[in-house]
FIZA-211205 format. One record per atom (N, C-alpha, C, O, CB): residue in one letter; y, x, z. Coordinates in pm, whole numbers, padded with zeros to 5 digits, always signed. Glycine has a CB too. Layout:
BEGIN
AYXZ/...
END
This chain:
BEGIN
M-07991+01681-01254/M-07848+01701-01267/M-07814+01849-01252/M-07740+01905-01333/M-07773+01617-01162/V-07868+01911-01148/V-07841+02052-01125/V-07904+02137-01235/V-07849+02239-01275/V-07893+02095-00986/G-08021+02093-01283/G-08090+02168-01387/G-08010+02170-01517/G-08002+02273-01584/G-08227+02109-01412/S-07953+02055-01553/S-07875+02050-01677/S-07746+02131-01664/S-07699+02192-01760/S-07843+01905-01714/L-07689+02131-01543/L-07567+02209-01520/L-07596+02358-01532/L-07519+02432-01593/L-07507+02177-01383/S-07706+02400-01472/S-07739+02543-01479/S-07777+02583-01622/S-07749+02695-01663/S-07853+02577-01382/A-07840+02493-01697/A-07875+02523-01836/A-07748+02536-01920/A-07739+02623-02007/A-07967+02413-01895/G-07651+02451-01893/G-07524+02458-01966/G-07451+02586-01934/G-07393+02648-02024/G-07437+02338-01932/L-07451+02626-01810/L-07386+02751-01772/L-07456+02871-01834/L-07391+02968-01874/L-07382+02766-01620/L-07589+02865-01842/L-07665+02973-01899/L-07633+02987-02048/L-07618+03098-02098/L-07815+02950-01879/L-07622+02873-02119/L-07588+02877-02261/L-07446+02929-02282/L-07421+03005-02376/L-07602+02737-02324/A-07355+02890-02196/A-07217+02936-02208/A-07208+03086-02183/A-07128+03156-02245/A-07126+02861-02111/D-07290+03134-02091/D-07289+03276-02059/D-07346+03359-02175/D-07296+03468-02205/D-07368+03302-01931/E-07450+03307-02240/E-07510+03380-02350/E-07418+03385-02472/E-07410+03487-02540/E-07644+03317-02389/A-07348+03275-02499/A-07261+03271-02614/A-07133+03349-02590/A-07065+03388-02684/A-07229+03127-02650/G-07101+03371-02467/G-06977+03441-02434/G-06862+03341-02425/G-06854+03247-02504/G-06945+03552-02538/A-06777+03363-02331/A-06665+03272-02312/A-06558+03301-02416/A-06524+03416-02442/A-06606+03285-02169/H-06507+03194-02475/H-06399+03209-02573/H-06269+03173-02503/H-06242+03057-02475/H-06422+03117-02700/L-06190+03274-02474/L-06063+03250-02409/L-05958+03221-02515/L-05951+03291-02617/L-06021+03370-02322/P-05876+03119-02494/P-05774+03087-02594/P-05667+03195-02598/P-05631+03255-02497/P-05710+02950-02564/S-05617+03218-02718/S-05509+03314-02734/S-05379+03237-02754/S-05379+03114-02758/S-05536+03411-02854/V-05271+03309-02766/V-05140+03245-02786/V-05138+03173-02921/V-05073+03070-02934/V-05026+03350-02779/D-05208+03226-03019/D-05212+03164-03152/D-05277+03027-03150/D-05246+02943-03234/D-05285+03254-03249/D-05367+03002-03054/D-05429+02870-03043/D-05328+02764-03001/D-05348+02646-03030/D-05545+02874-02944/F-05222+02802-02934/F-05122+02707-02885/F-05000+02698-02977/F-04914+02612-02957/F-05077+02747-02745/L-04992+02784-03076/L-04879+02783-03170/L-04930+02749-03310/L-04979+02838-03380/L-04806+02919-03170/P-04919+02624-03350/P-04966+02589-03485/P-04875+02651-03591/P-04762+02691-03561/P-04971+02436-03503/P-04922+02660-03714/P-04842+02723-03820/P-04716+02641-03851/P-04713+02520-03832/P-04926+02740-03947/E-04614+02711-03899/E-04488+02645-03931/E-04501+02565-04060/E-04571+02605-04152/E-04374+02747-03942/I-04431+02452-04063/I-04431+02367-04182/I-04303+02388-04261/I-04306+02401-04384/I-04447+02218-04142/L-04190+02391-04192/L-04059+02405-04256/L-03989+02531-04204/L-04007+02570-04089/L-03972+02280-04230/F-03910+02592-04290/F-03826+02707-04255/F-03908+02823-04197/F-03871+02878-04093/F-03718+02665-04156/Q-04018+02859-04262/Q-04102+02969-04213/Q-04023+03099-04213/Q-03947+03128-04306/Q-04228+02983-04300/G-04041+03177-04109/G-03979+03308-04100/G-03835+03308-04052/G-03772+03413-04051/G-03986+03374-04230/T-03782+03192-04014/T-03645+03185-03963/T-03649+03144-03816/T-03752+03099-03768/T-03559+03086-04046/P-03539+03159-03745/P-03537+03112-03606/P-03549+02959-03595/P-03574+02906-03487/P-03409+03159-03537/F-03530+02889-03707/F-03536+02743-03705/F-03669+02690-03757/F-03675+02577-03805/F-03423+02685-03788/A-03774+02769-03749/A-03905+02727-03799/A-03953+02603-03724/A-03940+02594-03602/A-04008+02842-03785/I-04008+02509-03799/I-04053+02381-03741/I-04202+02368-03766/I-04248+02373-03880/I-03974+02259-03802/N-04278+02351-03659/N-04421+02324-03672/N-04445+02174-03651/N-04350+02098-03633/N-04503+02409-03570/R-04570+02132-03655/R-04599+01988-03650/R-04562+01928-03514/R-04527+01810-03508/R-04747+01963-03679/I-04569+02005-03408/I-04534+01952-03276/I-04385+01923-03267/I-04345+01818-03219/I-04576+02052-03166/I-04303+02016-03315/I-04158+01996-03314/I-04120+01882-03408/I-04030+01804-03377/I-04085+02126-03355/L-04189+01872-03522/L-04160+01765-03617/L-04188+01628-03555/L-04111+01534-03575/L-04243+01782-03745/I-04297+01616-03480/I-04328+01489-03411/I-04222+01459-03306/I-04184+01343-03290/I-04468+01495-03346/R-04174+01560-03235/R-04067+01538-03136/R-03939+01489-03202/R-03872+01401-03150/R-04039+01667-03059/I-03905+01547-03318/I-03784+01506-03389/I-03797+01361-03436/I-03703+01283-03422/I-03757+01599-03509/V-03912+01326-03492/V-03934+01189-03539/V-03929+01091-03422/V-03868+00985-03434/V-04070+01177-03612/A-03990+01126-03309/A-03987+01038-03192/A-03845+01021-03140/A-03809+00911-03097/A-04077+01094-03081/T-03765+01126-03142/T-03626+01116-03098/T-03546+01025-03189/T-03466+00944-03142/T-03561+01255-03092/I-03567+01037-03319/I-03497+00950-03414/I-03536+00804-03394/I-03450+00716-03395/I-03526+00993-03558/V-03665+00778-03375/V-03711+00640-03351/V-03649+00586-03223/V-03604+00471-03220/V-03866+00635-03342/L-03646+00665-03117/L-03587+00622-02991/L-03439+00591-03007/L-03391+00490-02955/L-03607+00730-02884/L-03365+00676-03078/L-03222+00652-03099/L-03198+00525-03182/L-03103+00452-03156/L-03158+00772-03168/V-03283+00501-03281/V-03268+00378-03362/V-03293+00255-03277/V-03218+00158-03285/V-03365+00381-03483/V-03398+00258-03196/V-03429+00143-03110/V-03315+00119-03010/V-03274+00004-02991/V-03563+00165-03035/L-03265+00224-02948/L-03155+00207-02853/L-03027+00160-02924/L-02953+00078-02869/L-03128+00339-02779/G-03001+00209-03044/G-02884+00167-03118/G-02890+00020-03157/G-02792-00052-03144/G-02868+00252-03243/V-03006-00024-03204/V-03022-00166-03241/V-03009-00254-03117/V-02948-00361-03123/V-03160-00189-03310/T-03067-00211-03008/T-03059-00289-02885/T-02914-00297-02835/T-02870-00403-02792/T-03148-00227-02776/A-02841-00188-02842/A-02701-00188-02797/A-02615-00274-02889/A-02522-00339-02843/A-02646-00045-02792/K-02645-00273-03017/K-02567-00352-03112/K-02588-00502-03089/K-02496-00581-03107/K-02603-00314-03256/R-02708-00540-03050/R-02740-00682-03031/R-02701-00733-02892/R-02710-00853-02867/R-02888-00704-03054/A-02659-00645-02804/A-02625-00685-02667/A-02503-00775-02667/A-02408-00754-02743/A-02601-00561-02578/K-02507-00875-02582/K-02395-00969-02570/K-02357-00980-02423/K-02442-00978-02335/K-02431-01108-02629/L-02228-00993-02399/L-02181-01017-02264/L-02163-01167-02246/L-02102-01233-02330/L-02048-00940-02235/R-02215-01220-02139/R-02204-01363-02114/R-02122-01387-01989/R-02127-01310-01893/R-02343-01428-02100/R-02046-01495-01992/R-01974-01534-01871/R-02072-01607-01781/R-02161-01678-01826/R-01851-01624-01905/R-02052-01588-01655/R-02136-01660-01558/R-02088-01803-01548/R-01968-01830-01548/R-02134-01592-01419/S-02182-01894-01540/S-02144-02035-01528/S-02086-02063-01389/S-02006-02154-01370/S-02266-02126-01556/R-02129-01984-01293/R-02082-02001-01157/R-02030-01866-01109/R-02099-01766-01126/R-02196-02056-01063/P-01912-01859-01049/P-01861-01730-01003/P-01946-01674-00889/P-02021-01746-00823/P-01716-01744-00957/L-01933-01547-00868/L-02006-01483-00759/L-01961-01538-00624/L-01849-01588-00612/L-01986-01331-00764/A-02046-01529-00525/A-02017-01587-00393/A-01893-01525-00330/A-01812-01597-00272/A-02137-01569-00301/G-01875-01395-00340/G-01759-01329-00281/G-01629-01375-00343/G-01529-01391-00273/G-01772-01179-00294/R-01628-01395-00472/R-01506-01439-00540/R-01469-01581-00500/R-01351-01611-00482/R-01523-01430-00691/S-01567-01667-00486/S-01534-01806-00452/S-01473-01814-00312/S-01383-01896-00289/S-01662-01895-00460/R-01520-01731-00218/R-01461-01732-00084/R-01317-01682-00087/R-01230-01736-00020/R-01546-01646+00011/V-01293-01578-00166/V-01158-01523-00175/V-01065-01626-00236/V-00954-01645-00188/V-01157-01393-00259/R-01108-01693-00340/R-01025-01794-00404/R-00996-01911-00312/R-00885-01963-00309/R-01092-01844-00531/S-01097-01951-00236/S-01074-02063-00145/S-00977-02025-00033/S-00896-02108+00010/S-01207-02111-00085/R-00984-01901+00014/R-00890-01856+00116/R-00749-01847+00060/R-00653-01884+00128/R-00933-01720+00172/L-00736-01798-00062/L-00604-01791-00124/L-00545-01931-00144/L-00426-01953-00121/L-00611-01718-00258/R-00627-02024-00186/R-00580-02162-00204/R-00537-02222-00071/R-00439-02296-00064/R-00689-02248-00270/A-00612-02190+00035/A-00577-02243+00167/A-00445-02184+00214/A-00364-02256+00273/A-00689-02213+00269/R-00420-02057+00190/R-00297-01994+00229/R-00177-02052+00151/R-00069-02073+00206/R-00306-01843+00208/Q-00199-02077+00025/Q-00091-02133-00057/Q-00057-02274-00012/Q+00058-02317-00021/Q-00130-02131-00205/G-00155-02345+00035/G-00130-02482+00083/G-00049-02480+00213/G+00028-02573+00238/G-00263-02557+00105/R-00064-02378+00294/R+00008-02369+00422/R+00155-02336+00400/R+00242-02381+00475/R-00057-02263+00513/V+00182-02257+00298/V+00319-02212+00277/V+00405-02318+00224/V+00524-02294+00201/V+00323-02098+00186/
END
């Protein structure tokens, strides 16, 4: 294990380390080259993902339905029963 690790380090040292430059992290522009609005493939994927997300959320919101509860909440039933009791006393 140690022998293979040292052999790998020796090969890396002989070949020289390749340090990434800024150009390695900035792919070429696809649309609007040379303008402040240049779009590369990373930005294009972000735009497509945002559009897909908005479509999914829009369809989900459009299909949403509000339902009435078959049974009222516990707090409301107590309030109603107290009001009915008060009205009976008067």
